Every structure is written in C-alpha cells, then in structure tokens.
C-alpha positions as CSV (number, residue, x, y, z in Angstrom):
1,X,-13.5,4.7,-38.8
2,X,-12.1,7.5,-36.7
3,X,-9.7,8.1,-39.0
4,X,-12.1,7.8,-42.0
5,X,-13.8,10.8,-40.0
6,X,-10.9,12.9,-39.6
7,X,-10.3,13.0,-43.0
8,X,-13.1,13.2,-45.8
9,X,-15.7,14.9,-43.0
10,X,-18.1,11.8,-42.4
11,X,-18.2,8.1,-40.4
12,X,-19.0,5.1,-42.0
13,X,-21.2,2.8,-41.0
14,X,-19.3,-0.6,-40.1
15,X,-22.3,-2.4,-41.8
16,X,-20.5,-0.4,-45.2
17,X,-16.2,-0.5,-44.2
18,X,-16.0,-4.4,-43.1
19,X,-17.7,-5.4,-46.4
20,X,-15.7,-3.5,-48.6
21,X,-13.0,-4.3,-46.8
22,X,-13.5,-8.0,-47.5
23,X,-14.1,-7.2,-50.8
24,X,-10.8,-5.6,-51.1
25,X,-9.0,-8.4,-49.6
26,X,-10.6,-11.0,-52.2
27,X,-8.9,-8.6,-55.0
28,X,-5.4,-8.6,-52.9
29,X,-5.9,-4.9,-52.6
30,X,-5.9,-4.6,-49.2
31,X,-4.1,-7.4,-46.3
32,X,-5.1,-7.9,-42.6
33,X,-3.2,-8.2,-40.0
34,X,-4.7,-9.1,-36.6
35,X,-3.4,-6.3,-34.2
36,X,-3.9,-7.1,-30.0
37,X,-8.2,-7.0,-30.2
38,X,-8.2,-5.2,-33.6
39,X,-7.4,-5.9,-37.1
40,X,-4.4,-3.3,-39.2
41,X,-5.6,-3.4,-43.2
42,X,-2.9,-2.2,-45.7
43,X,-2.8,-1.7,-49.4
44,X,-0.4,-4.7,-50.6
45,X,1.9,-3.1,-53.7
46,X,-1.2,-4.1,-56.4
47,X,-3.2,-2.1,-53.9
48,X,-1.0,1.5,-53.9
49,X,-0.8,1.0,-58.1
50,X,-4.4,0.7,-58.6
51,X,-4.9,4.2,-55.3
52,X,-2.7,5.5,-58.1
53,X,-4.5,5.2,-61.1
54,X,-7.7,6.1,-60.3
55,X,-6.0,9.8,-58.8
56,X,-4.9,10.2,-62.0
57,X,-8.1,9.4,-63.0
58,X,-9.8,11.9,-60.6
59,X,-6.7,14.4,-61.3
60,X,-7.5,14.7,-65.1
61,X,-10.9,14.4,-64.3
62,X,-10.9,18.0,-61.7
63,X,-8.2,18.8,-64.9
64,X,-11.2,18.5,-67.1
65,X,-13.6,20.5,-65.0
66,X,-11.5,23.5,-64.2
67,X,-11.1,24.2,-68.4
68,X,-14.4,23.6,-68.8
69,X,-16.4,25.8,-66.2
70,X,-14.8,28.9,-67.6
71,X,-16.4,28.1,-70.9
72,X,-19.1,27.4,-69.2
73,X,-20.0,30.4,-68.2
74,X,-18.9,32.5,-70.3
75,X,-21.3,30.4,-72.8
76,X,-24.7,30.1,-70.8
77,X,-24.0,34.4,-69.3
78,X,-23.0,33.2,-66.0
79,X,-21.4,36.2,-64.5
80,X,-18.8,35.6,-62.8
81,X,-15.6,37.7,-62.7
82,X,-11.8,36.2,-63.4
83,X,-11.5,36.4,-59.4
84,X,-14.3,34.3,-58.8
85,X,-13.1,31.6,-62.1
86,X,-10.2,31.3,-60.2
87,X,-11.6,30.9,-56.6
88,X,-13.5,28.2,-58.7
89,X,-9.9,26.5,-59.0
90,X,-8.9,26.7,-56.2
91,X,-11.9,25.3,-54.8
92,X,-11.0,22.1,-57.9
93,X,-7.8,22.2,-56.4
94,X,-8.2,21.5,-53.2
95,X,-10.8,19.3,-53.9
96,X,-7.5,17.4,-55.8
97,X,-5.1,17.6,-53.1
98,X,-7.9,16.2,-50.4
99,X,-8.9,19.2,-49.1
100,X,-12.3,19.8,-47.5
101,X,-13.3,23.0,-49.2
102,X,-16.1,22.9,-46.6
103,X,-14.2,21.5,-43.5
104,X,-16.6,19.4,-41.4
105,X,-19.7,20.8,-43.8
106,X,-18.7,19.1,-46.4
107,X,-21.0,16.2,-45.8
108,X,-24.3,18.1,-45.1
109,X,-23.1,20.0,-48.0
110,X,-23.0,17.3,-50.0
111,X,-26.2,16.3,-48.1
112,X,-28.2,19.6,-50.0
113,X,-27.2,19.0,-53.1
114,X,-28.4,14.9,-52.6
115,X,-31.9,15.7,-51.5
116,X,-33.0,18.8,-54.0
117,X,-31.5,16.1,-56.6
118,X,-34.2,13.4,-55.2
119,X,-36.6,16.3,-55.4
120,X,-36.0,17.1,-59.2
121,X,-36.2,13.6,-59.5
122,X,-39.6,12.5,-58.1
123,X,-41.4,15.8,-59.9
124,X,-41.6,17.6,-56.6
125,X,-40.1,20.7,-57.1
126,X,-42.8,22.3,-59.1
127,X,-45.4,22.9,-56.8
128,X,-42.7,23.5,-53.6
129,X,-40.2,25.8,-55.1
130,X,-41.6,28.7,-53.2
131,X,-40.7,26.9,-49.9
132,X,-37.6,25.4,-51.3
133,X,-36.2,29.1,-52.0
134,X,-36.9,30.3,-48.7
135,X,-35.1,27.2,-46.9
136,X,-31.8,28.2,-49.3
137,X,-32.7,31.9,-49.1
138,X,-32.6,31.3,-45.2
139,X,-29.6,29.4,-45.9
140,X,-27.5,31.7,-47.4
141,X,-28.7,34.6,-45.0
142,X,-26.7,32.6,-42.5
143,X,-23.4,31.7,-44.2
144,X,-23.6,35.6,-45.3
145,X,-23.3,36.4,-41.2
146,X,-19.6,34.6,-41.9
147,X,-17.1,37.4,-42.0
C-alpha cells in the first residue's frame, strides 16, 4: 500500500485493498505467495494481458480527449492560445505515462472536483455561488503565488 501511495498520490485502506485483491485472485489475475509474515502479490500472465488491454484502452481514450479538447475550445470560444493547448496536450500525455500532473496534490485536486460535482448534483449551487466563488478564488490566489 505504501508503494501505491508513492505511485498514485493516495494510500488505499486495507478495507478496500483486500477485497479487491481477493477478487483479482479469484479471477486468476494475480497470484499470492507468503513471504515471512506478509504476502507478495504478483500479476499472472492473464493479469498482465488484462493490464495491457486496459492500458491500451486508456491510451486510446486520452488520445481522443487530446483531439476533442481542441475542437471544443474552438466551438465554445474558450480563449486558449496554441501554447496553452500544447500544455493541455502535455498534461494528458503525462497522465498517459502515469505521471501525476499535480504530484502529491493530485488527490486533493480530484477531491475538489468530486465535491463541486456533489454540490451540483444535490442542487446546492444556487444560493451558494458567492461562497463557492470565494473559496475557489482564494485557492487560485494562493496558487498564483507559486513561481
């Protein structure tokens, strides 16, 4: 789990990991070996094929996103310079290469997006616009201080 935290920027709980590992083992995607007091989980050949398939699909999705964000920017009049579009492409390339664009802040950035979506889903945007704007504006001001 420490390895996942280092790679993904978040540490899964044991309560979420062990059921997932059990399911992967049942599907014969991983094997388990007892090493001392711990267990070593490894991908099987079948698991490696499944990972390759998932990576290919993810790569295809990100390639489509790269093409579509340029089209959407033009259609909806988003004022993005060609340089900004190139930076957005690099961001997607980094995601594709399993780099965390925001490093250890990735989890917090994703949580902010989830929280905002949840507020929208619950119909709580209306009446809270000023408060939401202030929170995001304050965060933006702090981020702009980073040189």
